[in-house]
DOKE-175346 format. One record per residue (C-alpha): chain; residue number from 0; x, z, y. Coordinates in nm, 3 decimals, padded with zeros to 5 digits. Layout:
BEGIN
chain: A | resi: NUM | c1: X | c3: Z | c2: Y
...
//
This chain:
BEGIN
chain: A | resi: 0 | c1: -00.071 | c3: 02.165 | c2: -02.467
chain: A | resi: 1 | c1: -00.390 | c3: 02.256 | c2: -02.282
chain: A | resi: 2 | c1: -00.361 | c3: 02.327 | c2: -01.912
chain: A | resi: 3 | c1: -00.645 | c3: 02.441 | c2: -01.690
chain: A | resi: 4 | c1: -00.650 | c3: 02.318 | c2: -01.334
chain: A | resi: 5 | c1: -00.569 | c3: 02.604 | c2: -01.099
chain: A | resi: 6 | c1: -00.780 | c3: 02.701 | c2: -00.799
chain: A | resi: 7 | c1: -00.487 | c3: 02.609 | c2: -00.573
chain: A | resi: 8 | c1: -00.472 | c3: 02.262 | c2: -00.731
chain: A | resi: 9 | c1: -00.846 | c3: 02.208 | c2: -00.687
chain: A | resi: 10 | c1: -00.833 | c3: 02.324 | c2: -00.325
chain: A | resi: 11 | c1: -00.543 | c3: 02.085 | c2: -00.258
chain: A | resi: 12 | c1: -00.747 | c3: 01.802 | c2: -00.408
chain: A | resi: 13 | c1: -01.039 | c3: 01.905 | c2: -00.187
chain: A | resi: 14 | c1: -00.820 | c3: 01.878 | c2: 00.123
chain: A | resi: 15 | c1: -00.723 | c3: 01.516 | c2: 00.048
chain: A | resi: 16 | c1: -01.034 | c3: 01.379 | c2: -00.122
chain: A | resi: 17 | c1: -01.126 | c3: 01.180 | c2: 00.189
chain: A | resi: 18 | c1: -00.791 | c3: 00.997 | c2: 00.168
chain: A | resi: 19 | c1: -00.850 | c3: 00.875 | c2: -00.189
chain: A | resi: 20 | c1: -01.111 | c3: 00.607 | c2: -00.116
chain: A | resi: 21 | c1: -01.364 | c3: 00.769 | c2: -00.347
chain: A | resi: 22 | c1: -01.637 | c3: 00.806 | c2: -00.085
chain: A | resi: 23 | c1: -01.643 | c3: 00.427 | c2: -00.045
chain: A | resi: 24 | c1: -01.777 | c3: 00.398 | c2: -00.401
chain: A | resi: 25 | c1: -02.001 | c3: 00.706 | c2: -00.396
chain: A | resi: 26 | c1: -02.323 | c3: 00.524 | c2: -00.293
chain: A | resi: 27 | c1: -02.281 | c3: 00.280 | c2: -00.583
chain: A | resi: 28 | c1: -02.233 | c3: 00.561 | c2: -00.836
chain: A | resi: 29 | c1: -02.518 | c3: 00.769 | c2: -00.691
chain: A | resi: 30 | c1: -02.756 | c3: 00.473 | c2: -00.722
chain: A | resi: 31 | c1: -02.699 | c3: 00.470 | c2: -01.099
chain: A | resi: 32 | c1: -02.798 | c3: 00.836 | c2: -01.106
chain: A | resi: 33 | c1: -03.107 | c3: 00.773 | c2: -00.893
chain: A | resi: 34 | c1: -03.219 | c3: 00.495 | c2: -01.128
chain: A | resi: 35 | c1: -03.204 | c3: 00.747 | c2: -01.412
chain: A | resi: 36 | c1: -03.362 | c3: 01.037 | c2: -01.224
chain: A | resi: 37 | c1: -03.650 | c3: 00.822 | c2: -01.102
chain: A | resi: 38 | c1: -03.764 | c3: 00.793 | c2: -01.464
chain: A | resi: 39 | c1: -03.748 | c3: 01.165 | c2: -01.538
chain: A | resi: 40 | c1: -03.979 | c3: 01.450 | c2: -01.440
chain: A | resi: 41 | c1: -03.807 | c3: 01.752 | c2: -01.286
chain: A | resi: 42 | c1: -03.865 | c3: 02.026 | c2: -01.033
chain: A | resi: 43 | c1: -03.513 | c3: 02.169 | c2: -01.019
chain: A | resi: 44 | c1: -03.160 | c3: 02.033 | c2: -01.043
chain: A | resi: 45 | c1: -02.812 | c3: 02.189 | c2: -01.049
chain: A | resi: 46 | c1: -02.521 | c3: 01.970 | c2: -00.940
chain: A | resi: 47 | c1: -02.207 | c3: 02.101 | c2: -01.112
chain: A | resi: 48 | c1: -01.881 | c3: 02.025 | c2: -00.933
chain: A | resi: 49 | c1: -02.082 | c3: 01.949 | c2: -00.621
chain: A | resi: 50 | c1: -01.781 | c3: 01.927 | c2: -00.389
chain: A | resi: 51 | c1: -01.874 | c3: 01.921 | c2: -00.022
chain: A | resi: 52 | c1: -02.233 | c3: 01.830 | c2: -00.114
chain: A | resi: 53 | c1: -02.258 | c3: 01.455 | c2: -00.056
chain: A | resi: 54 | c1: -02.466 | c3: 01.397 | c2: -00.370
chain: A | resi: 55 | c1: -02.692 | c3: 01.695 | c2: -00.297
chain: A | resi: 56 | c1: -02.763 | c3: 01.560 | c2: 00.050
chain: A | resi: 57 | c1: -02.864 | c3: 01.224 | c2: -00.096
chain: A | resi: 58 | c1: -03.080 | c3: 01.402 | c2: -00.353
chain: A | resi: 59 | c1: -03.256 | c3: 01.595 | c2: -00.076
chain: A | resi: 60 | c1: -03.355 | c3: 01.268 | c2: 00.091
chain: A | resi: 61 | c1: -03.524 | c3: 01.141 | c2: -00.226
chain: A | resi: 62 | c1: -03.659 | c3: 01.450 | c2: -00.402
chain: A | resi: 63 | c1: -03.791 | c3: 01.663 | c2: -00.118
chain: A | resi: 64 | c1: -04.002 | c3: 01.893 | c2: -00.337
chain: A | resi: 65 | c1: -03.733 | c3: 01.975 | c2: -00.594
chain: A | resi: 66 | c1: -03.512 | c3: 02.285 | c2: -00.590
chain: A | resi: 67 | c1: -03.160 | c3: 02.145 | c2: -00.550
chain: A | resi: 68 | c1: -02.851 | c3: 02.365 | c2: -00.583
chain: A | resi: 69 | c1: -02.482 | c3: 02.323 | c2: -00.659
chain: A | resi: 70 | c1: -02.168 | c3: 02.482 | c2: -00.804
chain: A | resi: 71 | c1: -01.802 | c3: 02.412 | c2: -00.740
chain: A | resi: 72 | c1: -01.476 | c3: 02.581 | c2: -00.841
chain: A | resi: 73 | c1: -01.312 | c3: 02.502 | c2: -00.508
chain: A | resi: 74 | c1: -01.383 | c3: 02.767 | c2: -00.244
chain: A | resi: 75 | c1: -01.276 | c3: 02.511 | c2: 00.018
chain: A | resi: 76 | c1: -01.544 | c3: 02.266 | c2: -00.095
chain: A | resi: 77 | c1: -01.813 | c3: 02.532 | c2: -00.119
chain: A | resi: 78 | c1: -01.741 | c3: 02.642 | c2: 00.237
chain: A | resi: 79 | c1: -01.786 | c3: 02.282 | c2: 00.355
chain: A | resi: 80 | c1: -02.109 | c3: 02.242 | c2: 00.157
chain: A | resi: 81 | c1: -02.254 | c3: 02.564 | c2: 00.295
chain: A | resi: 82 | c1: -02.170 | c3: 02.454 | c2: 00.649
chain: A | resi: 83 | c1: -02.399 | c3: 02.156 | c2: 00.581
chain: A | resi: 84 | c1: -02.689 | c3: 02.388 | c2: 00.498
chain: A | resi: 85 | c1: -02.673 | c3: 02.343 | c2: 00.121
chain: A | resi: 86 | c1: -02.747 | c3: 02.605 | c2: -00.144
chain: A | resi: 87 | c1: -02.420 | c3: 02.618 | c2: -00.339
chain: A | resi: 88 | c1: -02.206 | c3: 02.880 | c2: -00.514
chain: A | resi: 89 | c1: -01.838 | c3: 02.927 | c2: -00.597
chain: A | resi: 90 | c1: -01.898 | c3: 03.079 | c2: -00.942
chain: A | resi: 91 | c1: -01.841 | c3: 02.981 | c2: -01.305
chain: A | resi: 92 | c1: -02.128 | c3: 02.827 | c2: -01.501
chain: A | resi: 93 | c1: -02.146 | c3: 03.125 | c2: -01.738
chain: A | resi: 94 | c1: -02.240 | c3: 03.347 | c2: -01.443
chain: A | resi: 95 | c1: -02.543 | c3: 03.138 | c2: -01.344
chain: A | resi: 96 | c1: -02.863 | c3: 03.337 | c2: -01.407
chain: A | resi: 97 | c1: -03.118 | c3: 03.074 | c2: -01.304
chain: A | resi: 98 | c1: -03.242 | c3: 02.781 | c2: -01.512
chain: A | resi: 99 | c1: -03.290 | c3: 02.419 | c2: -01.407
chain: A | resi: 100 | c1: -03.475 | c3: 02.119 | c2: -01.548
chain: A | resi: 101 | c1: -03.171 | c3: 01.896 | c2: -01.502
chain: A | resi: 102 | c1: -02.800 | c3: 01.935 | c2: -01.434
chain: A | resi: 103 | c1: -02.570 | c3: 01.662 | c2: -01.305
chain: A | resi: 104 | c1: -02.192 | c3: 01.624 | c2: -01.274
chain: A | resi: 105 | c1: -02.067 | c3: 01.323 | c2: -01.081
chain: A | resi: 106 | c1: -01.722 | c3: 01.166 | c2: -01.045
chain: A | resi: 107 | c1: -01.577 | c3: 01.263 | c2: -01.384
chain: A | resi: 108 | c1: -01.604 | c3: 01.641 | c2: -01.347
chain: A | resi: 109 | c1: -01.613 | c3: 01.671 | c2: -01.728
chain: A | resi: 110 | c1: -01.269 | c3: 01.507 | c2: -01.757
chain: A | resi: 111 | c1: -01.116 | c3: 01.804 | c2: -01.576
chain: A | resi: 112 | c1: -01.213 | c3: 02.044 | c2: -01.858
chain: A | resi: 113 | c1: -00.959 | c3: 02.134 | c2: -02.123
chain: A | resi: 114 | c1: -01.084 | c3: 02.095 | c2: -02.485
chain: A | resi: 115 | c1: -01.151 | c3: 02.470 | c2: -02.503
chain: A | resi: 116 | c1: -01.325 | c3: 02.469 | c2: -02.166
chain: A | resi: 117 | c1: -01.524 | c3: 02.165 | c2: -02.282
chain: A | resi: 118 | c1: -01.674 | c3: 02.357 | c2: -02.576
chain: A | resi: 119 | c1: -01.749 | c3: 02.667 | c2: -02.370
chain: A | resi: 120 | c1: -01.897 | c3: 02.459 | c2: -02.088
chain: A | resi: 121 | c1: -02.160 | c3: 02.297 | c2: -02.308
chain: A | resi: 122 | c1: -02.244 | c3: 02.628 | c2: -02.474
chain: A | resi: 123 | c1: -02.302 | c3: 02.781 | c2: -02.131
chain: A | resi: 124 | c1: -02.496 | c3: 02.475 | c2: -02.023
chain: A | resi: 125 | c1: -02.756 | c3: 02.527 | c2: -02.297
chain: A | resi: 126 | c1: -02.849 | c3: 02.857 | c2: -02.129
chain: A | resi: 127 | c1: -02.894 | c3: 02.697 | c2: -01.787
chain: A | resi: 128 | c1: -03.053 | c3: 02.355 | c2: -01.849
chain: A | resi: 129 | c1: -03.406 | c3: 02.302 | c2: -01.981
chain: A | resi: 130 | c1: -03.421 | c3: 01.924 | c2: -02.022
chain: A | resi: 131 | c1: -03.127 | c3: 01.693 | c2: -01.942
chain: A | resi: 132 | c1: -02.762 | c3: 01.683 | c2: -01.845
chain: A | resi: 133 | c1: -02.653 | c3: 01.362 | c2: -01.669
chain: A | resi: 134 | c1: -02.283 | c3: 01.302 | c2: -01.605
chain: A | resi: 135 | c1: -02.011 | c3: 01.039 | c2: -01.592
chain: A | resi: 136 | c1: -01.666 | c3: 01.040 | c2: -01.752
chain: A | resi: 137 | c1: -01.365 | c3: 00.813 | c2: -01.715
chain: A | resi: 138 | c1: -01.310 | c3: 00.558 | c2: -01.990
chain: A | resi: 139 | c1: -00.965 | c3: 00.532 | c2: -02.143
chain: A | resi: 140 | c1: -00.917 | c3: 00.213 | c2: -01.942
chain: A | resi: 141 | c1: -01.006 | c3: 00.406 | c2: -01.628
chain: A | resi: 142 | c1: -00.743 | c3: 00.668 | c2: -01.701
chain: A | resi: 143 | c1: -00.464 | c3: 00.469 | c2: -01.868
chain: A | resi: 144 | c1: -00.475 | c3: 00.139 | c2: -01.676
chain: A | resi: 145 | c1: -00.667 | c3: 00.179 | c2: -01.353
chain: A | resi: 146 | c1: -00.546 | c3: 00.521 | c2: -01.237
chain: A | resi: 147 | c1: -00.182 | c3: 00.530 | c2: -01.354
chain: A | resi: 148 | c1: 00.096 | c3: 00.471 | c2: -01.102
chain: A | resi: 149 | c1: 00.185 | c3: 00.570 | c2: -00.748
chain: A | resi: 150 | c1: -00.055 | c3: 00.612 | c2: -00.457
chain: A | resi: 151 | c1: 00.018 | c3: 00.677 | c2: -00.088
chain: A | resi: 152 | c1: -00.228 | c3: 00.748 | c2: 00.194
chain: A | resi: 153 | c1: -00.206 | c3: 00.900 | c2: 00.539
chain: A | resi: 154 | c1: -00.382 | c3: 00.971 | c2: 00.865
chain: A | resi: 155 | c1: -00.266 | c3: 01.118 | c2: 01.195
chain: A | resi: 156 | c1: -00.202 | c3: 01.464 | c2: 01.052
chain: A | resi: 157 | c1: -00.149 | c3: 01.415 | c2: 00.679
chain: A | resi: 158 | c1: 00.073 | c3: 01.219 | c2: 00.442
chain: A | resi: 159 | c1: -00.022 | c3: 01.215 | c2: 00.074
chain: A | resi: 160 | c1: 00.161 | c3: 01.081 | c2: -00.230
chain: A | resi: 161 | c1: 00.035 | c3: 01.090 | c2: -00.589
chain: A | resi: 162 | c1: 00.225 | c3: 01.011 | c2: -00.909
chain: A | resi: 163 | c1: 00.002 | c3: 00.964 | c2: -01.215
chain: A | resi: 164 | c1: 00.077 | c3: 00.938 | c2: -01.587
chain: A | resi: 165 | c1: -00.131 | c3: 00.896 | c2: -01.904
chain: A | resi: 166 | c1: -00.031 | c3: 00.972 | c2: -02.261
chain: A | resi: 167 | c1: -00.219 | c3: 01.078 | c2: -02.573
chain: A | resi: 168 | c1: -00.554 | c3: 01.132 | c2: -02.405
chain: A | resi: 169 | c1: -00.409 | c3: 01.336 | c2: -02.117
chain: A | resi: 170 | c1: -00.388 | c3: 01.214 | c2: -01.758
chain: A | resi: 171 | c1: -00.161 | c3: 01.401 | c2: -01.515
chain: A | resi: 172 | c1: -00.142 | c3: 01.360 | c2: -01.138
chain: A | resi: 173 | c1: 00.119 | c3: 01.520 | c2: -00.916
chain: A | resi: 174 | c1: -00.010 | c3: 01.562 | c2: -00.560
chain: A | resi: 175 | c1: 00.232 | c3: 01.607 | c2: -00.269
chain: A | resi: 176 | c1: 00.078 | c3: 01.666 | c2: 00.072
chain: A | resi: 177 | c1: 00.249 | c3: 01.696 | c2: 00.410
chain: A | resi: 178 | c1: 00.024 | c3: 01.846 | c2: 00.679
chain: A | resi: 179 | c1: 00.116 | c3: 01.844 | c2: 01.047
chain: A | resi: 180 | c1: 00.166 | c3: 02.193 | c2: 01.190
chain: A | resi: 181 | c1: 00.254 | c3: 02.155 | c2: 01.560
chain: A | resi: 182 | c1: 00.587 | c3: 01.967 | c2: 01.554
chain: A | resi: 183 | c1: 00.654 | c3: 02.033 | c2: 01.186
chain: A | resi: 184 | c1: 00.500 | c3: 01.936 | c2: 00.853
chain: A | resi: 185 | c1: 00.390 | c3: 02.182 | c2: 00.585
chain: A | resi: 186 | c1: 00.446 | c3: 02.062 | c2: 00.229
chain: A | resi: 187 | c1: 00.209 | c3: 02.142 | c2: -00.060
chain: A | resi: 188 | c1: 00.257 | c3: 02.025 | c2: -00.418
chain: A | resi: 189 | c1: 00.037 | c3: 02.073 | c2: -00.723
chain: A | resi: 190 | c1: -00.070 | c3: 01.895 | c2: -01.039
chain: A | resi: 191 | c1: -00.414 | c3: 01.810 | c2: -01.171
chain: A | resi: 192 | c1: -00.489 | c3: 01.720 | c2: -01.532
chain: A | resi: 193 | c1: -00.775 | c3: 01.526 | c2: -01.687
chain: A | resi: 194 | c1: -00.863 | c3: 01.479 | c2: -02.054
chain: A | resi: 195 | c1: -01.015 | c3: 01.171 | c2: -02.215
chain: A | resi: 196 | c1: -01.353 | c3: 01.230 | c2: -02.383
chain: A | resi: 197 | c1: -01.552 | c3: 00.958 | c2: -02.557
chain: A | resi: 198 | c1: -01.892 | c3: 00.940 | c2: -02.724
chain: A | resi: 199 | c1: -01.775 | c3: 01.113 | c2: -03.043
chain: A | resi: 200 | c1: -01.722 | c3: 01.438 | c2: -02.851
chain: A | resi: 201 | c1: -02.077 | c3: 01.439 | c2: -02.716
chain: A | resi: 202 | c1: -02.239 | c3: 01.349 | c2: -03.048
chain: A | resi: 203 | c1: -02.095 | c3: 01.663 | c2: -03.207
chain: A | resi: 204 | c1: -02.222 | c3: 01.909 | c2: -02.945
chain: A | resi: 205 | c1: -02.459 | c3: 02.175 | c2: -03.071
chain: A | resi: 206 | c1: -02.787 | c3: 02.204 | c2: -02.883
chain: A | resi: 207 | c1: -02.766 | c3: 01.854 | c2: -02.737
chain: A | resi: 208 | c1: -02.848 | c3: 01.500 | c2: -02.847
chain: A | resi: 209 | c1: -02.725 | c3: 01.181 | c2: -02.685
chain: A | resi: 210 | c1: -03.025 | c3: 01.010 | c2: -02.527
chain: A | resi: 211 | c1: -02.850 | c3: 00.721 | c2: -02.354
chain: A | resi: 212 | c1: -02.513 | c3: 00.597 | c2: -02.231
chain: A | resi: 213 | c1: -02.438 | c3: 00.347 | c2: -01.957
chain: A | resi: 214 | c1: -02.090 | c3: 00.189 | c2: -01.924
chain: A | resi: 215 | c1: -02.026 | c3: 00.088 | c2: -01.561
chain: A | resi: 216 | c1: -01.764 | c3: -00.096 | c2: -01.359
chain: A | resi: 217 | c1: -01.763 | c3: 00.127 | c2: -01.054
chain: A | resi: 218 | c1: -01.440 | c3: -00.020 | c2: -00.917
chain: A | resi: 219 | c1: -01.530 | c3: -00.379 | c2: -01.005
chain: A | resi: 220 | c1: -01.257 | c3: -00.423 | c2: -01.265
chain: A | resi: 221 | c1: -01.263 | c3: -00.640 | c2: -01.577
chain: A | resi: 222 | c1: -01.359 | c3: -00.348 | c2: -01.803
chain: A | resi: 223 | c1: -01.585 | c3: -00.043 | c2: -01.758
chain: A | resi: 224 | c1: -01.398 | c3: 00.242 | c2: -01.591
chain: A | resi: 225 | c1: -01.676 | c3: 00.500 | c2: -01.637
chain: A | resi: 226 | c1: -01.959 | c3: 00.582 | c2: -01.873
chain: A | resi: 227 | c1: -02.270 | c3: 00.768 | c2: -01.761
chain: A | resi: 228 | c1: -02.421 | c3: 00.983 | c2: -02.036
chain: A | resi: 229 | c1: -02.766 | c3: 01.138 | c2: -02.060
chain: A | resi: 230 | c1: -02.779 | c3: 01.435 | c2: -02.296
chain: A | resi: 231 | c1: -03.115 | c3: 01.584 | c2: -02.390
chain: A | resi: 232 | c1: -03.161 | c3: 01.951 | c2: -02.472
chain: A | resi: 233 | c1: -03.265 | c3: 01.999 | c2: -02.832
//
């Protein structure tokens, strides 16, 4: 059964992203993107699922003349990104009225789309992107072997636990967060779902052709945990 990730779930994820260890691997992932972008001509770029804007900030350092903007579904993340002086919006892709040479989506944003959302997303994307869409998705190994299990992290004011399961191409994570509030802790619980998508899904998309794919071992495991795809607008 399809299940869209709620705004509350995405905002909860945004609150704890810094506890997940993802930022440690961000420079490595971004460098793959820069290697690709350095070989493409573009004057504008839209980062979809931009989060708090880390990738946009790195893009600004390298492509000073390009128009760089972002979108994210989490109002919490957009507020953080705007506080960093970035041009970002908390709107759906189908409401974007501008067009861009390139769009990007880092850290498996596509995996968060339900199959119906997946189809609609790429239809909307054809109206926004002129040249290329560059993105990474989790491999089945990344979802079924690497990410499944229990995870605990904490700092002075937060305690986070995550239980994760994978079955039949669907990966579910249950997030439980305790946040310090004076002498008490406030509990928040929500679930986030990801869907496995492989090359066959992208080959069937109307309006796009697969230009290149790059399997990577972002977390230095024995098998690739992500694949970066470059789709070209037809």
